[in-house]
N, C-alpha and C positions, 0 to 999 in steps of 0.2 A: 503493500500499499504505499502511494508517494505522498507527500506532505500537503498537497493540494486535496487530497481525499482526509487525510487526518485532521487538517485546520481548512474546511469548507469555507468556499466564498461566501461574503455576506453584503451584498450591495446594499447600502441603504434604502435607495431609491424602489428596490424591487420588494421591498418588505416592510415600509415604513408604516403602513396601514395595520399590519399583523403587530409590530412593535408598539405602535400606539394602542392597541387594543390590551395586548398582554401586559403592558406596563402597568394599566389601572387593575386588571386582575391581580397581579403581582401584590401592589398596593393593599388591595382588599385583603389577601391572607397575610401580607406582611402586619396589617394594622391588627389584625385578631391577634396573632402573636405578642404583639405590642402591648394590647390592653390586658392579656392575662399573664404576663411574664413580669418578675420583680425586675425591678431597674438596676442596669449594668451599665458602668463607666462608658462614656464615648457611645451610648446608644448601641452597643453591642449586643443588646435584648431583643432588638428588633429584626435582625440580619434572617436571611435564608442561606442555605447552603446547599452546594452544589452535590449530587447522588449521582449512581450511574445509570440512572435513567432522567434526571431532569433537577429540580430542586424542592428541597424540603423546608419546613419550619423548625425540625427536630422538636422532640417531645415538649407538649407546651402544659402546664398544671391549669386544672379545672374543678375546682373545689376538691374530693378525694381522687378524682379522676386525673388521667393524661391522656392527651390526644395530639395527633401529628396530623399535617395537613401535608400531602404531596403532588407537585405536577409532575407527570409521568409524560414525556415528550417524545418517547417511544411508541406506546398505546394510546398517548393523547387522552389522558384520564386525569381529573381532580382527584386524589384518593384522600379520604378522611377515614383516619384510624383511630378507634377507640381502645384503652387500655382494659376494657370490660370483654373485648373481643368484639364488639361489633362495627361495623365501619359501613361506609357508602362511597360509591364510584359516579363520579360525574362526568359526562363525556365532556371533552375539550374540542368544541365545534365554533364555527360562525356564529356569534350571538352578542348582542348587547353587551356592554357593561352592567346595565340596569339587569338584565336577566341572570347573567353570572353572579351578580350580588345577592338577588333574590333567591336564586336556587343554593348557593352556597349557604347563607341563613337560615334557609328553610330547612337544609338536610342537618346543621349544627342543631336545630331545634328539636328533630326528629331523634335525636341523637341523646337528647337532653344536654347537650353543651352550648345554651343560649349565650351568645356573645353580641354587646353592642359596642360599634366602633365608630369614631368620627368619619362622617362619611365625604369629607372634603379632600381632595388628592392633594399631596404634597410635593414641592418642589417644580410644580408646573406651572407656567402662565394661563390665565383664564381657566382655573379649573373648573368640572362641572361635577357636582356630586353624585357618587357613584350609582344610587338609586335612580338618577334621573338620566342617566348618560346613555342615549339611544343614539348616539354619533359615533363612538368607536365600537364596533362590530365585527373588524375582519379578523380570521384565525387561517393561516396558510398552515396546513402541517408540516410541509417541508422545511419552510424558513424557520418556523418554531424549533424543529430538531437541529436544525443548523445551529441555530442561537445557541443551543442546550450544549451541543458537541464543540463549540468555540470557548464556552465557559469550562466545559471540562478539562478541556486542553490547558486553556489558562489557568484554571484551580490546580493543574498538578505540577505545573511550573512554579507557580506561585509559591508552592509548598514547599519546594526545592529551595526557591532563594529564602522562605522563611526559615528555613533551617539552618541558614549560616547566621543567625544571629539569637545570642542567649538574654538581651535586655527584654524589656516590656515591648511585646509585640501583640498584634491582635491576631484571630484566627483569619483564615482566609475565608472571606464570608461575601454575601451579594446583599448590598445595599438597595431596597427596592425604591428610594426616592429618586434616583438620579435617571437611570438605575443603572447601578455598576458593581463589578465583582472587584473587591481591593483587601490589600493587606499594608498593613501601618506598623513602620517601627518607631518608638519613643526613646527620645536623648535621657529621658529622666528628669528633664528640668522642665519647669513651670514656662508657659507661653505669656507672651502678652495678649490682654482681651481681644477675641476676633472682631471685627466690625460687622458680623453678621451679613443682612441683607439677602439672604436666599428667599426664593419666592414660597410664600405659605409655609414656612419653617420659623417657629419661633427662634427668635434671636440668642434667648437663653440656652436652647438646645444646642445650637451651634457653637456659643462659646463653650460650654462644657465639653463638646466633642473635641475642640481645638484648644482646651486648655493646658496642654504640655506640649513640648516641640516635636514635631513629627517629619517622617518622610513617608511618603505614601505612595505605593504603587497599584494600577488598577487597569482594567478593563471596562470600555464604555462603548454600547453600541452606535452611539451616534443620535442625530437629531437635527432638526432644520438649520440651526444654528452654525453646527457643521456635519454636513450629511456624508459621514464615513464612520466606520468602527476604527478607533483607536484604542493604543496602550499609553496610559499616561503617567507622570511621577512628578510630584511637587514636594516642595517643603513648607510646613508653618511653623514659625515665622521665616519667610524666605530671606537669607543669609547674604550679604552681599558681595556681588560677583554671580550669584548663583546663575543668572539669566545668560550670561557669557560663558558660562563653563563648556568644555569640550566633552560630549558624552557620546557612547556608542549604541548604534552603528550611525554613520553620518548623515542618514536619510533622516534621524530623529531632528526635532528643531523644538525651539523655545516657543510658545504660544504666548504672547503678552498679553491678549483679553482674558485666558484662562488662568495665566500664570503658573502655566506647568509646562514640562518637556511632554512631547508628543512623538508618538511611532505609529503611523499608520499601520492598521492589522495587515493591509494586503503585502506590506513588506515583510511581516514575519511570516505569513503562510506561504510565500513565493520563495523565501530563502534557502539555501541548501541545508543548513538546520535551523529549524523555527525556534528549538529549544535555545540553542546558544545564541542566537541572536536577542531573542528575548532576555535571556539571562544577564546579556551585555547590557543590555539598556536598562534593568533593574537595578545591576552593581555600579554601574558608572552614574547613574542619577543619585542613588544612594552616596556614593563616595562623594559628589560633588556637595550633596546637601550637608552631610555629616562632617566632612574636611573643613568645607567654608564655614560651619556653623560651630566648629569646634568642639563636636562629641567626643566623649570618653572611648574612642572607638577600642583601647585595648581591652577593656572592661567590657564590652557591648557583643563584639564578636564572637560567634561560637568557635571553641578549641576541642575537636572532636577526639574523644579516648582512644587509644590504642587498643582496640577492641581484641586484636590478634594476640599481643601481649598478655593482656587480661586473661583472656582463655588459657593461654599456655601456662601461666603460672598458678592458674586456680586448681 
């Protein structure tokens, strides 16, 4: 299998309507996890996680029970599983956001798992409440599957990159607001207050998320403002000279509007070694952030144990 099959094409113009619909479905499920899960720093309690078939909430508490919601982009089902052994499947098919919302909430009630969420989408301009959104209703199975396959490959490489760091670091997780897959490293020092200003996102949430110095790596599927899938890397606060840093590969560039380095997804998928290309981007942008930001790299970077020697001496 060549890299173009492993890393499938994801042209924004061909699936943007599916992406817009799926984005809202993901927000609905993400908000279900949000309201039922104890707060975790940097909003890590709201995220979804990549699985072998799609995305999952992971287990969610509900009174004495636990439940989980999984997007299966192979069989195209929304699976709701409860700890008492019950569960339901909903077909993922062309339907409005309002229909998806109503059906999901109805199944949760049938399973005795009633949940109430804020129905206003986050981080999007001109949001339409989920229960009134009849605009977004496109679902293309092929592109939903491709999107998951890109997330799966990115998740795999991001986890390899994460293993190089022993300081505070997020899981590799999917934020449904943007939406993007991300992994974030922390310097261990406090950061200046973030200015906020993210559409339909309380500034207090943003400021808590960026309360410590970070270097963040992610994948974003694109939007009208930037109609292409990209990998990105940014630092907060951005150290002096970061925008001018030399990073790898040469096709990566600094985007002054978003204040981050950007590497087109198509560069990665068409590279001789997509893994090495993405890891070079991840490492070089972290190097720029941590060196210019004067992080204590010696204390933060992982030193692998000599497992062979340990096994021989035991």
